[in-house]
C-alpha positions as CSV (number, residue, x, y, z in Angstrom):
1,M,-153.8,-77.2,149.7
2,S,-150.8,-79.0,148.5
3,H,-151.2,-81.7,151.2
4,G,-154.0,-83.9,152.3
5,P,-156.1,-82.7,155.3
6,R,-154.4,-84.9,157.8
7,S,-150.8,-84.3,156.6
8,G,-151.6,-80.6,156.0
9,L,-152.8,-80.2,159.6
10,A,-149.7,-82.0,160.9
11,A,-147.5,-79.8,158.8
12,V,-149.1,-76.6,160.1
13,S,-148.8,-77.8,163.7
14,S,-145.2,-78.7,163.1
15,A,-144.4,-75.3,161.7
16,L,-146.1,-73.4,164.5
17,L,-144.4,-75.5,167.2
18,A,-141.0,-74.9,165.5
19,M,-141.6,-71.1,165.5
20,S,-142.5,-71.2,169.2
21,R,-139.3,-72.9,170.2
22,H,-137.0,-70.1,169.2
23,L,-136.4,-66.8,171.1
24,E,-133.7,-65.2,169.0
25,V,-135.2,-63.0,166.3
26,R,-132.9,-64.3,163.5
27,D,-133.8,-67.9,164.4
28,V,-137.5,-67.1,164.3
29,L,-137.2,-65.5,160.9
30,K,-135.3,-68.5,159.5
31,T,-137.9,-70.9,160.9
32,I,-140.8,-69.0,159.5
33,V,-139.3,-68.9,156.0
34,A,-138.3,-72.6,156.0
35,S,-141.7,-73.6,157.4
36,A,-143.6,-71.6,154.8
37,R,-141.5,-73.0,151.8
38,E,-142.0,-76.6,153.0
39,L,-145.6,-76.2,153.9
40,L,-146.6,-74.8,150.5
41,D,-144.1,-76.8,148.5
42,A,-142.4,-73.8,146.9
43,Q,-138.9,-73.5,145.4
44,Y,-138.1,-70.2,147.1
45,A,-139.2,-68.3,150.2
46,A,-138.1,-65.0,151.8
47,L,-139.0,-62.7,154.7
48,G,-138.0,-59.1,155.0
49,V,-138.2,-56.9,158.1
50,P,-138.3,-53.2,157.0
51,D,-136.2,-50.4,158.4
52,D,-136.8,-46.7,158.5
53,H,-134.6,-45.9,155.4
54,G,-136.4,-47.6,152.6
55,G,-134.5,-50.9,153.0
56,F,-134.6,-54.0,155.2
57,A,-133.1,-54.3,158.6
58,Q,-133.2,-58.1,158.1
59,F,-133.9,-60.3,155.1
60,V,-133.9,-64.1,155.3
61,V,-134.2,-66.5,152.4
62,D,-134.7,-70.2,152.0
63,G,-134.0,-72.2,148.8
64,V,-130.9,-70.1,147.9
65,S,-127.4,-71.4,148.7
66,D,-124.9,-69.2,150.6
67,E,-122.9,-68.9,147.4
68,Q,-125.9,-67.7,145.4
69,W,-126.9,-65.3,148.1
70,K,-123.4,-63.8,148.2
71,A,-123.4,-63.4,144.4
72,I,-126.8,-61.6,144.4
73,G,-125.2,-58.7,146.3
74,P,-126.6,-56.2,148.8
75,L,-130.0,-56.5,150.4
76,P,-133.0,-55.5,148.3
77,R,-134.6,-52.1,148.7
78,Q,-138.3,-51.5,149.4
79,H,-139.5,-51.2,145.9
80,G,-141.9,-52.8,143.4
81,I,-144.1,-55.6,144.8
82,L,-142.3,-55.8,148.1
83,A,-143.0,-52.1,148.7
84,S,-146.6,-52.6,147.8
85,M,-147.1,-55.4,150.3
86,L,-145.5,-53.3,153.0
87,H,-147.2,-50.0,152.3
88,E,-150.7,-51.2,151.2
89,A,-150.7,-54.2,153.6
90,R,-152.4,-56.6,151.2
91,P,-151.6,-60.1,149.8
92,E,-150.3,-60.6,146.3
93,R,-150.8,-63.7,144.2
94,L,-149.4,-63.5,140.7
95,G,-149.0,-65.9,137.8
96,D,-145.8,-64.3,136.6
97,V,-144.2,-61.7,138.8
98,R,-142.0,-60.5,135.9
99,K,-145.1,-59.3,134.0
100,D,-146.5,-57.2,136.8
101,P,-146.2,-53.5,136.0
102,R,-144.6,-52.9,139.4
103,F,-141.8,-55.3,138.7
104,E,-138.4,-53.5,138.6
105,G,-136.0,-56.3,137.8
106,W,-133.4,-58.0,140.0
107,P,-129.6,-58.6,139.9
108,S,-128.1,-60.9,137.3
109,A,-127.3,-63.6,139.9
110,H,-130.9,-63.6,141.3
111,P,-132.9,-66.8,140.6
112,D,-135.7,-66.5,138.1
113,L,-139.0,-66.2,139.9
114,V,-142.3,-66.8,138.1
115,D,-145.5,-67.5,140.1
116,F,-145.6,-65.5,143.4
117,L,-147.5,-65.5,146.7
118,G,-146.8,-62.8,149.3
119,L,-148.4,-61.5,152.4
120,P,-147.6,-58.8,154.9
121,I,-146.9,-59.8,158.5
122,R,-148.9,-57.5,160.8
123,D,-148.7,-56.7,164.5
124,G,-152.0,-54.9,165.0
125,D,-152.0,-52.0,162.5
126,E,-148.2,-52.1,162.0
127,V,-146.7,-54.1,159.2
128,I,-143.6,-55.6,160.6
129,G,-142.5,-57.8,157.7
130,A,-143.3,-59.2,154.3
131,L,-143.4,-63.0,153.7
132,F,-143.4,-64.3,150.1
133,L,-143.0,-67.6,148.2
134,A,-142.1,-68.2,144.5
135,N,-142.1,-71.0,142.0
136,K,-144.7,-73.5,143.3
137,N,-143.5,-77.1,142.6
138,C,-146.6,-78.2,140.6
139,P,-148.0,-78.0,137.1
140,K,-149.1,-74.5,136.3
141,P,-152.3,-73.6,134.6
142,D,-151.7,-71.9,131.3
143,G,-150.7,-68.3,132.2
144,G,-151.9,-68.8,135.7
145,C,-150.4,-69.1,139.2
146,G,-149.5,-72.4,140.8
147,F,-150.4,-71.0,144.2
148,T,-154.1,-71.4,145.0
149,P,-156.6,-69.5,147.2
150,D,-156.2,-72.3,149.7
151,D,-152.4,-71.7,149.7
152,E,-153.0,-68.0,150.3
153,E,-155.3,-68.9,153.2
154,L,-152.8,-71.3,154.7
155,L,-150.0,-68.7,154.4
156,A,-152.2,-66.1,156.1
157,I,-152.6,-68.4,159.1
158,L,-148.8,-68.9,159.2
159,A,-148.2,-65.1,158.8
160,Q,-150.5,-64.4,161.8
161,H,-148.6,-66.8,164.0
162,A,-145.3,-65.5,162.6
163,A,-146.3,-62.0,163.8
164,I,-146.8,-63.4,167.3
165,A,-143.5,-65.4,167.2
166,L,-141.6,-62.4,165.9
167,T,-143.1,-60.0,168.4
168,N,-142.3,-62.4,171.3
169,A,-138.7,-62.8,170.1
170,R,-138.3,-59.0,169.9
171,L,-139.7,-58.7,173.4
172,Y,-137.3,-61.4,174.6
173,E,-134.3,-59.6,173.1
174,R,-135.4,-56.3,174.5
175,S,-135.9,-57.9,177.9
176,R,-132.5,-59.4,177.7
177,E,-131.0,-56.0,176.8
178,L,-132.8,-54.4,179.8
179,T,-131.6,-57.2,182.1
180,I,-128.0,-56.6,181.0
181,A,-128.5,-52.8,181.5
182,E,-130.0,-53.4,184.9
183,E,-127.1,-55.8,185.9
184,R,-124.6,-53.1,184.9
185,S,-126.5,-50.5,186.9
186,R,-126.7,-52.9,189.9
187,L,-122.9,-53.6,189.6
188,A,-122.2,-49.8,189.4
189,H,-124.4,-49.2,192.5
190,E,-122.6,-52.0,194.4
191,L,-119.2,-50.6,193.3
192,H,-120.2,-47.1,194.4
193,D,-121.4,-48.5,197.8
194,A,-118.2,-50.4,198.2
195,V,-116.0,-47.4,197.4
196,S,-118.1,-45.2,199.6
197,Q,-117.6,-47.6,202.5
198,K,-113.9,-47.7,201.9
199,L,-113.6,-43.9,201.8
200,F,-115.7,-43.6,205.0
201,S,-113.4,-46.1,206.8
202,L,-110.4,-44.2,205.4
203,R,-111.7,-40.9,206.8
204,L,-112.4,-42.4,210.3
205,T,-109.0,-44.1,210.4
206,A,-107.2,-40.9,209.4
207,Q,-109.1,-38.9,212.1
208,A,-108.1,-41.6,214.7
209,A,-104.4,-41.3,213.6
210,A,-104.6,-37.5,213.9
211,T,-105.8,-37.7,217.6
212,L,-103.1,-40.3,218.5
213,V,-100.1,-38.7,216.8
214,D,-99.1,-36.7,219.9
215,R,-100.1,-39.0,222.9
216,D,-99.5,-42.4,221.3
217,P,-97.2,-42.2,218.2
218,A,-96.9,-46.0,217.9
219,R,-100.6,-46.5,217.6
220,A,-100.8,-43.5,215.3
221,K,-98.3,-45.2,213.0
222,G,-100.4,-48.3,213.0
223,E,-103.5,-46.3,212.1
224,L,-101.6,-44.6,209.2
225,H,-100.6,-48.0,207.9
226,Q,-104.3,-48.9,207.9
227,V,-105.0,-45.6,206.0
228,A,-102.6,-46.7,203.3
229,A,-104.2,-50.1,203.0
230,L,-107.7,-48.7,202.8
231,A,-106.6,-46.2,200.2
232,A,-105.1,-49.0,198.1
233,E,-108.4,-51.0,198.4
234,A,-110.4,-47.9,197.4
235,A,-108.2,-47.5,194.3
236,D,-108.8,-51.1,193.4
237,E,-112.5,-50.7,193.7
238,L,-112.5,-47.6,191.5
239,R,-110.3,-49.3,188.9
240,A,-112.8,-52.1,188.8
241,A,-115.7,-49.6,188.3
242,V,-113.8,-47.9,185.4
243,V,-113.1,-51.2,183.7
244,E,-116.7,-52.4,184.0
245,L,-118.4,-49.2,183.0
246,R,-116.1,-47.7,180.3
247,P,-114.7,-49.4,177.2
248,A,-111.2,-50.7,177.9
249,A,-109.8,-49.5,174.6
250,L,-110.5,-45.8,175.5
251,D,-108.3,-46.2,178.6
252,E,-105.6,-48.1,176.8
253,D,-105.4,-46.3,173.5
254,G,-107.4,-43.0,173.7
255,L,-110.4,-41.9,171.7
256,V,-108.6,-41.1,168.4
257,A,-106.8,-44.5,168.3
258,T,-110.0,-46.3,169.3
259,L,-112.0,-44.7,166.5
260,R,-109.3,-45.3,164.0
261,T,-109.1,-49.0,164.9
262,H,-112.9,-49.3,164.9
263,A,-113.1,-47.8,161.4
264,Q,-110.3,-50.1,160.1
265,V,-112.1,-53.2,161.4
266,L,-115.4,-52.1,159.8
267,D,-113.6,-51.3,156.5
268,R,-112.3,-54.9,156.3
269,A,-115.7,-56.4,157.3
270,H,-118.0,-54.5,154.9
271,S,-118.1,-53.8,151.2
272,A,-118.4,-50.1,151.9
273,R,-115.3,-48.0,152.3
274,V,-114.9,-46.8,155.9
275,T,-112.3,-44.1,156.6
276,F,-111.3,-42.1,159.7
277,T,-109.4,-38.8,160.1
278,G,-108.5,-37.4,163.5
279,H,-106.2,-34.5,164.3
280,G,-105.7,-31.8,166.8
281,V,-107.8,-33.4,169.5
282,K,-106.6,-33.6,173.1
283,A,-107.8,-36.0,175.8
284,L,-111.4,-35.3,177.0
285,P,-113.2,-36.2,180.2
286,A,-114.1,-39.9,180.3
287,A,-117.8,-39.3,180.0
288,Q,-117.4,-37.2,176.8
289,E,-115.0,-39.7,175.2
290,E,-117.4,-42.6,175.8
291,A,-120.3,-40.6,174.5
292,L,-118.4,-39.7,171.3
293,L,-117.4,-43.3,170.8
294,R,-120.9,-44.7,171.3
295,V,-122.4,-42.1,168.9
296,A,-119.8,-43.0,166.3
297,Q,-120.6,-46.7,166.7
298,E,-124.4,-46.1,166.4
299,A,-124.0,-43.8,163.3
300,L,-121.6,-46.3,161.6
301,H,-124.0,-49.2,162.4
302,N,-126.9,-47.3,160.8
303,A,-124.9,-46.3,157.7
304,L,-123.5,-49.8,157.1
305,R,-126.7,-51.8,157.9
306,H,-129.4,-49.6,156.5
307,S,-128.2,-47.0,154.0
308,A,-126.5,-49.1,151.3
309,A,-123.6,-46.6,151.4
310,E,-120.5,-47.1,149.4
311,H,-118.4,-44.8,151.5
312,V,-118.6,-43.8,155.2
313,D,-116.3,-41.1,156.5
314,V,-115.6,-40.5,160.2
315,T,-113.7,-37.3,161.3
316,L,-112.8,-36.0,164.8
317,H,-111.4,-32.5,165.0
318,R,-111.3,-29.3,167.0
319,R,-113.6,-26.4,166.2
320,D,-112.8,-23.3,168.3
321,T,-113.1,-24.5,171.9
322,A,-115.0,-27.7,171.1
323,T,-114.4,-31.2,169.7
324,V,-116.5,-32.3,166.8
325,L,-117.3,-35.8,165.6
326,R,-118.8,-36.2,162.1
327,V,-120.0,-39.4,160.5
328,T,-121.0,-38.9,156.8
329,D,-122.3,-41.5,154.4
330,D,-123.3,-41.4,150.7
331,G,-126.2,-43.8,151.2
332,S,-129.9,-43.6,150.7
333,G,-130.6,-41.0,153.3
334,F,-134.0,-40.3,154.9
335,E,-136.3,-37.6,156.0
336,P,-135.4,-36.6,159.6
337,R,-138.7,-34.9,160.4
338,T,-140.7,-38.0,159.3
339,V,-138.4,-40.2,161.5
340,R,-138.9,-37.9,164.5
341,R,-142.7,-37.9,164.1
342,A,-142.8,-41.6,163.8
343,G,-140.8,-41.9,167.0
344,R,-139.3,-45.2,166.0
345,H,-135.7,-44.5,165.2
346,L,-134.4,-45.1,168.7
347,G,-130.8,-44.8,167.6
348,L,-131.2,-41.1,167.0
349,V,-132.9,-40.7,170.3
350,S,-130.1,-42.4,172.2
351,M,-127.5,-40.4,170.3
352,R,-129.2,-37.1,171.2
353,D,-129.4,-38.3,174.9
354,R,-125.7,-39.1,174.9
355,A,-124.8,-35.7,173.5
356,N,-127.1,-33.8,175.8
357,G,-125.8,-35.8,178.8
358,T,-122.2,-34.5,178.2
359,G,-123.1,-30.9,177.6
360,G,-122.9,-31.3,173.8
361,R,-125.3,-31.2,170.9
362,L,-126.2,-33.5,168.0
363,T,-127.3,-32.5,164.5
364,V,-128.6,-34.7,161.8
365,E,-128.6,-33.7,158.1
366,S,-130.2,-36.1,155.6
367,A,-132.6,-36.3,152.7
368,P,-133.8,-39.3,150.6
369,G,-131.1,-40.2,148.1
370,E,-128.6,-37.6,149.4
371,G,-126.8,-39.5,152.2
372,T,-126.6,-38.6,155.9
373,T,-124.3,-36.6,158.2
374,I,-124.4,-37.1,162.0
375,E,-122.5,-34.4,163.9
376,M,-121.8,-34.3,167.6
377,E,-120.1,-31.4,169.3
378,V,-118.9,-31.3,172.9
379,P,-117.0,-28.6,174.7
380,G,-113.3,-29.0,175.3
381,G,-110.5,-31.0,173.6
């Protein structure tokens, strides 16, 4: 090890405690990487969490400045030694990573890596990440690696605990998402109950006014005033439900304008070109508009985060008696049948559920290296 037994044990304990303090996935990843680099006295460290498209959903580095990282460019793909660690689930310790036959180069702004130590992070049989270090701060044996078998053993211990910390963080975030969803469901239920009570009172008061209109017009008039007040309260409750459960922009601007604005914002925020075209589409029922918006957002998120696309195009148009949303990218693509069998790409599942729930259908066209097209068709418009 690069530290004495007492200081090494203290460093390991400090690293494990630091990982356990964080609940956000991004914070956990940063802590793992920083702890590994400090513990093994390396110049660089990185951790990649793979996605389903041959890239990385998240990639965290330590030892590289923000300016350097920006100059390097897009996230790396799953290739070369990184792919080997992910697919073969075995450690790699190399004297010079550049001389390995699997080495495929890196961008011009990338720092020069020489000796290399990498391990997969595993949760049971599943590889959930790849952790690696480069450029050990020590004298190197001639043609050999600065990282020792003891370093590899120590990093393996850290990787095991990293898997626990990362899994716990994911469970926490999933739990928080479920809590938010449950809270929205509870609020919707309460709003529904409140509106139902108002409408029930409204009906009883209207019936009372009807029975009094002939024999006691004055009281009937009072009851009718109460009907008007209850109707106003019911309208307020319904308005609150709509605001809470449906995106405000849809109500204010409509689906076409909302999609156009969303595309413009993403175009400014990402290096990929994001365009939108919408024509000939009339207003749709609220449930269909929200479903189309959510599917567009999910498809755009996938394209911009995972596909390395240079251009993403969103269109909304009429086709006979239906409205069709299409999101097309020129990114890396994937094999839809493989994704379905793996059962991991929850974005596609939720998009299909939204389409089916509004009487529509969703189709996915993609192939490795040939981009992706997501199309949702709903009746009407």
